[in-house]
C-alpha positions in Angstrom: -40.4 -26.4 -18.6 -39.4 -22.7 -18.7 -42.2 -20.3 -18.6 -42.4 -16.6 -19.8 -42.6 -15.6 -16.1 -39.2 -17.7 -15.5 -37.7 -15.6 -18.4 -39.2 -12.4 -17.2 -40.8 -11.3 -20.6 -42.9 -8.4 -20.9 -45.0 -6.5 -23.8 -42.8 -4.7 -26.2 -42.8 -0.8 -26.3 -44.6 1.1 -28.7 -43.2 4.3 -30.7 -40.6 4.5 -33.4 -38.5 1.7 -34.7 -35.8 1.4 -37.6 -38.7 0.2 -39.4 -41.2 2.9 -39.3 -42.5 5.8 -37.0 -45.1 3.5 -35.2 -47.2 0.7 -35.0 -50.6 0.8 -37.5 -53.8 1.2 -35.6 -56.2 -1.8 -35.6 -53.3 -4.3 -36.7 -52.1 -7.0 -34.5 -48.5 -7.6 -33.5 -46.8 -10.5 -32.0 -44.3 -9.3 -29.1 -41.6 -10.2 -27.0 -40.1 -7.5 -24.5 -36.9 -7.9 -22.4 -37.2 -6.7 -18.8 -33.9 -5.6 -17.0 -34.0 -8.5 -14.6 -34.9 -11.3 -17.1 -33.0 -13.2 -19.2 -30.4 -11.5 -21.4 -31.1 -11.3 -25.1 -28.1 -13.3 -25.9 -30.0 -16.2 -24.4 -32.2 -16.3 -27.4 -29.6 -15.9 -30.6 -28.9 -18.9 -32.6 -25.2 -19.6 -32.4 -24.1 -20.8 -34.9 -26.4 -18.8 -37.1 -27.7 -21.1 -39.6 -27.6 -20.3 -43.3 -30.7 -21.0 -45.1 -31.6 -20.9 -48.8 -34.8 -18.7 -49.0 -35.5 -19.7 -52.4 -35.7 -23.5 -51.5 -37.7 -22.8 -48.4 -40.3 -20.8 -50.1 -40.5 -18.4 -47.5 -42.4 -14.9 -48.3 -40.3 -11.9 -47.6 -43.5 -9.8 -46.8 -45.1 -10.9 -43.4 -44.9 -14.0 -41.3 -44.4 -17.5 -42.5 -46.1 -20.3 -40.2 -44.1 -23.5 -39.8 -44.7 -26.6 -37.9 -42.0 -28.2 -35.5 -43.4 -31.3 -34.1 -46.8 -30.5 -32.6 -46.1 -26.8 -32.3 -46.4 -24.0 -35.0 -43.8 -21.1 -35.0 -43.7 -17.9 -36.8 -40.6 -17.3 -39.2 -40.2 -13.3 -40.0 -37.2 -12.4 -42.6 -36.0 -9.0 -41.4 -35.8 -6.5 -44.0 -32.3 -5.4 -44.8 -33.7 -2.0 -46.0 -34.8 -1.3 -42.5 -32.2 -3.2 -40.6 -28.9 -3.4 -42.4 -27.2 -5.6 -40.0 -28.4 -8.3 -37.8 -26.9 -6.1 -34.7 -29.3 -3.3 -35.5 -32.2 -5.5 -34.9 -30.8 -7.4 -31.9 -30.0 -4.1 -30.1 -33.2 -2.4 -30.7 -34.8 -5.5 -29.1 -32.7 -5.1 -26.2 -33.9 -1.8 -25.6 -37.4 -1.9 -26.7 -38.4 -5.5 -27.4 -39.9 -7.1 -30.4 -43.1 -6.0 -32.0 -43.6 -7.5 -35.3 -47.1 -6.9 -37.5 -48.5 -10.1 -38.1 -51.5 -10.5 -41.2 -54.9 -10.5 -40.0 -55.4 -13.4 -42.3 -53.2 -15.5 -40.3 -54.1 -18.7 -38.5 -54.0 -17.4 -34.9 -55.8 -20.4 -33.5 -52.6 -22.6 -34.3 -50.3 -20.2 -32.0 -49.9 -21.3 -28.5 -47.8 -20.5 -25.4 -44.9 -22.7 -26.9 -44.9 -21.0 -30.3 -41.8 -18.7 -31.0 -40.9 -16.1 -33.6 -37.7 -17.1 -35.6 -35.7 -14.6 -37.2 -33.6 -14.6 -40.6 -31.6 -11.8 -42.0 -29.8 -11.7 -45.3 -26.5 -11.2 -43.2 -26.9 -13.4 -40.8 -24.2 -16.2 -41.4 -20.6 -15.6 -41.7 -19.0 -17.8 -44.6 -15.1 -16.7 -44.1 -14.5 -16.9 -40.4 -11.1 -18.6 -40.9 -9.9 -15.8 -43.6 -10.6 -13.0 -40.8 -10.3 -14.5 -37.6 -6.7 -13.2 -37.1 -8.3 -9.4 -37.8 -11.0 -9.6 -35.0 -8.7 -8.2 -32.0 -10.1 -9.0 -28.6 -12.7 -11.8 -29.0 -15.5 -12.9 -27.1 -18.4 -15.1 -27.8 -21.8 -13.2 -26.9 -23.6 -16.4 -26.0 -20.8 -17.7 -23.7 -20.1 -20.8 -25.8 -16.4 -20.2 -26.2 -16.2 -20.2 -29.8 -13.3 -19.4 -31.5 -12.9 -16.5 -34.1 -12.4 -19.3 -36.7 -15.7 -20.2 -36.0 -18.9 -18.7 -37.5 -20.1 -17.2 -34.2 -22.7 -14.7 -33.4 -20.2 -12.6 -32.6 -19.7 -11.6 -36.0 -23.2 -9.7 -35.9 -21.2 -7.1 -34.2 -18.1 -7.1 -36.8 -20.7 -6.2 -39.8 -22.1 -2.6 -38.9 -20.0 0.5 -39.2 -19.9 3.1 -36.5 -22.3 6.3 -37.2 -20.3 8.3 -34.7 -17.0 9.8 -36.2 -14.2 8.8 -34.3 -15.9 6.2 -32.2 -16.9 2.8 -32.3 -20.6 3.5 -31.6 -23.7 3.2 -34.0 -26.8 5.1 -33.5 -30.2 4.0 -34.1 -33.7 5.7 -33.7 -34.2 4.4 -30.0 -30.7 3.2 -28.8 -27.1 3.0 -29.8 -24.6 0.1 -29.2 -20.9 -0.4 -29.6 -19.7 -2.0 -32.7 -16.3 -3.6 -33.4 -14.0 -3.6 -36.4 -11.5 -5.8 -38.3 -8.1 -4.8 -38.7 -7.9 -2.4 -41.5 -6.6 -4.1 -44.8 -8.0 -7.5 -44.2 -10.6 -9.5 -45.9 -14.1 -8.1 -45.8 -17.0 -10.5 -44.2 -18.7 -13.0 -46.5 -22.2 -12.9 -45.2 -25.4 -14.9 -46.4 -29.1 -15.3 -45.3 -29.6 -17.3 -42.0 -31.4 -17.9 -38.9 -30.2 -15.8 -36.3 -32.7 -15.6 -33.2 -35.4 -17.6 -31.6 -37.7 -15.8 -28.9 -40.8 -16.9 -27.1 -44.1 -14.8 -28.0 -45.0 -12.9 -24.7 -48.2 -11.7 -25.9 -50.1 -10.5 -29.1 -51.1 -6.7 -29.3 -53.9 -4.9 -30.7 -53.0 -1.2 -31.6 -55.6 1.0 -30.6 -57.2 3.8 -33.0 -56.6 7.4 -32.6 -59.6 7.8 -30.7 -58.5 5.3 -28.1 -60.9 2.4 -29.2 -60.0 -0.9 -30.4 -61.1 -2.6 -33.8 -63.0 -5.5 -32.4 -62.7 -7.3 -35.6 -58.7 -7.6 -34.8 -59.5 -8.5 -31.0 -61.8 -11.2 -32.2 -58.8 -12.6 -34.3 -56.1 -12.1 -31.8 -58.3 -13.9 -29.0 -58.1 -17.1 -31.1 -54.6 -17.4 -30.5 -53.8 -19.2 -27.0 -51.8 -16.4 -25.9 -52.2 -13.1 -24.0 -53.8 -10.6 -25.7 -53.3 -6.5 -24.9 -54.6 -3.4 -26.2 -51.8 -1.0 -27.0 -50.8 2.5 -28.3 -49.1 2.9 -31.4 
């Protein structure tokens, strides 16, 4: 069985992100960091992204949703488009500084194990009109190495959705990183995107965020310790 050590996963970095200026003191975060010599983030993309009917599934758009698959519990997290307008924004931030997502202190931590994962949904994850826009994609490459064609609903379309933010370039800048976007040939149909699962990652650890005076909320620490996962104390 592949372990976190095999994947060379680490705790995520603190500090500002697209979703805010920093992590909240005394709260608990589920993490997955990506080291330079470890598994590439593309290994964790769901390709093809899987369309999902959020209303039918009954998922909450606030906080984590705990689901059970077989004997293992997983966390489903809907990434807010108000902070991450495009899937690639979340993926590229994760590549640079890891994933650190707040989990309610009321969560059933005892159900989380080393086999648990975080599964992510975004409102613009699944492309619906790939055959229509395929001819406008230019130089094509499936990021996951699966050999998908542009006529297929490949994860590559995550990088065709966001516009550049640096005039005259293909560069999109985020709070902590920047990346290259791709563009469809001007004058062609726009991408039709819908909600879908786009990434599933292991949980490297839980992090309890220290207070400003450096102390740790012991109630939060006790909650996190109920999980069968490594727990660290971390700065915001």
